[in-house]
N, C-alpha and C positions, 0 to 999 in steps of 0.2 A: 707428848711434849707440847708445850705452849708455843704459839708463833714466835715469841721472843726467845725461847730456849732453842727452837729450830734455827733462828737467825744467828744466835751466838754460836751454835754448833757449826753452822756453815762458815762463819767468820774464822773459827779456829781451824777448820779443815783446810780452808784456803791458805792460811798462814803456814800450816804444816806441810803443804804440798811441795813436791819437788821443785816447782817453779814459784814457790812462795817467797816470803821476805826473810826467812830465818836462816837460810844457808847461803846467802849472798856474800861473797868474799872479795870481789873486785868489781870496779867499774872504771873503764878508761876509754878516752876518745881514741879512735882509730885514724891515724894519718893516711893520706893517699898512698897508693902503692902497696906492694907486698910487705908484710911485717912478720918477722920471726917472733913467736910467742912461746912462753914457758917460764919456769921458775929461775933458770940460770941467768946470771947477770949479763951474759953476752946477747940476750934477746933484745929485740926492739921494744916489745911490750912485755914487761916482767910481771908475772902472776905471783900471787902469794900461795897458790896451791897447784897440785898437778905435777906432771913430768918436768924434768929440766928443760926439755925441748919438745913442745907439743906439736909444732908444725908451723906452716907459713900461711898467714891469714891475709886475704884480700877482701875488701868490703866497699860497698857503696851505701847510700842512704837506705836502700831497700833490699839488697842482697849481700850475702857473704859466703865465702868458700874457704875451707881449711884444707891445705895440701899436707898430707901426713902419710909417711911410709909408701910413697908412690901413688897414693889415691887422692882424688879430689872429692872432698866431702862437702856437699852443699847444705847450708842452713835451710830448714824448711819451716814455713809458717803453719801453725795448727790452731787457728782461731785467735792468734795474737802475733807477737813479734816473731821473726824467724829464729829458730833455735837449732842447736846441734848437740847431741849427747855423744861424748867421746872421753875415754880415759878416766871415767868416774866423775866427769864434770858435765854440767849443763851450761852450754855457751848460748848467749842470747844477744842478738843484734838490737840495740836500742838507739833510736835516732831522735835527736832533739834539735829543732831549728835547722834541719838539714845536715847536722853533724853526726855521723855514725859513731857509736860507742859499743864497747863489748862489756856485757855483764857476765860474770862467772859465778856459778853456784857449785859448791862441793856437795855431791850427792851422798857422801859418807857422813856428813855432819848430823848430829842429833837436832831435830827440829821441834823444840819444846818451848812453850811460852805460857805464862799465866795471864789471862785476860780478866782484869778486875773491872766490875761495873757497879754503878750506883743501883740501889733498889729501884724496881720499876715504879714510875710515878705517872699516873694518868693525867695529871695536870700539865705535864710537858708534852702532851699530844695536842698540837695546836693546829687549828684550821685558819689559815691566813689567806688574804687576798692575793691572787696570782695575776700580776699585771704585765702585759706585754708592752715593751717600750715602743713609742711611736716610730722611732728610727733606731735600728741596731747601733750600738756604740762600741768602738774599739777601746780597750783599756789595758794598760800594762799591769801585770801581776808579778810581784816578787816571788822568788822561789828559794827554798832551802836546798843547797847543793848545786845551784846553778844560777845564772843571771836571770834577769827579768824575761818574761815572755808576754806576748800579746794575745788577749782573748777577745771574743766578741760577745757583748752583753745583749741579750734579747728580752729578759724577763727579770722581775723583782718580786719578792714576797713581802707583804706588809701585815703587821699585827700590832697589838698593844701589849705591854707588859708593865704591870703596876701603874697603869694610867699613862705610860709614855709610849709614843709611837716608835716602832722598830721597823727598819727596812733592811732586808737581806738581799744581796746580789747573787744570782746564780752564775758563777764564773765558769763552770765546767759542766759537762754532761756525761753521764755514765750509763751505758746501755739504754740510751734514749730518755733518761730521766735527769732532771736538773740536780747538780751537786753544789752545795754551799760549803765554802771553807770558812770556818768560824773559830773565834777565840772568845772566851768569856772570863769572868773574874776568878774562876777556879784554876786557870792556866798556870802551870809552873808548880804550884803547891799540891794540887789534887789531880789535875789532868795534864796531858802532854803540853809542854810550854808553847810550842809553835802553833798548833791548830788541832782541830778535829774536823772530820768530814761528816756531812749530813746529806742524805739523798732524799729529795722531796717526792711526793706523790701527787701530781697535778690532777685536777678534775674540773674541767671547764675554767671558770674564773676564780676557783679556789685551789689551795694546795695544802696537803697535810704535811706538817713538819713534826715528825715523831722524834723528839730529842732523846728518847730512850735508845735510839739507834745511832746516835752520834758516835763516831768511832775514830780510832787513832789512824793517822796516815802512815804510809810505809816508812817514812823517816823516823817514826817512833821505834822501829824495830831494827833499822840498819842505817849506817852512815853512807851507804852506797846507793840510796834512792834519791830521787829528785821530787820535791813536793811543793805545790803552790802554797803561798802564805795568804792569809785573809786580807782583803781590801779593807780600808778604814771603816766602811759601812758595816762590815761583819765582825768588828772587834767590839764585843758587847761589854758594857760596864757592870752588868749584874752576873750573878753566879747561876750556872745551869748545872744543877746536881742531878743529871740524868745521863745515861749512856756510859761509854767506856771511860775508865780512869787511866792513869799511867800504867803501861804494861809492866808486869813483873818479870 
């Protein structure tokens, strides 16, 4: 397989995983104190799947416990957010701005999706200047599915397209690499309307921006995800026909 085929296979495997984005059924903020959860209407937190009465949930920003059938079941972190597998569900503690929330995944759901992409275009593998800001800057970033959040900007990427200067801000970092939240002229008609994500590969004072690996955010697959939206610098007036298109 080619490196791009390998990358696409990894993308698909992550989406189809038990903790991927294709089987997410609920996301709800958890108030302070013990909360009865389940599908029945007399619960404090009403789920769309699972038993009528799943148990009693208590949570903080970092820990959660479900009391069920006389046993206290602790959520356990395994490389990510704390999770608990119970009654055919995968429960996840997801905290935003200090507010804990419960994500619920139904492990019985089929996890299938079609990832459509543009043909690989080597012209969209761009070597850009990678500039550190003289002083880190705080910036508010709007989000789909939640209110604004604040990020710290430390770098920007600069290149030219059709003779015009382009500056992209790295608003997030994933596994130690800068992530750009972008939107271009294909948004809505050909690509996901809100944004696409692009992970850069820095090397000294340059960075490789391979737009063939621009990919859909979680919000393209579920209404229960929270996704950053692009800052104005990353809303591009030209079309980037590379990377993933709208998911099928």
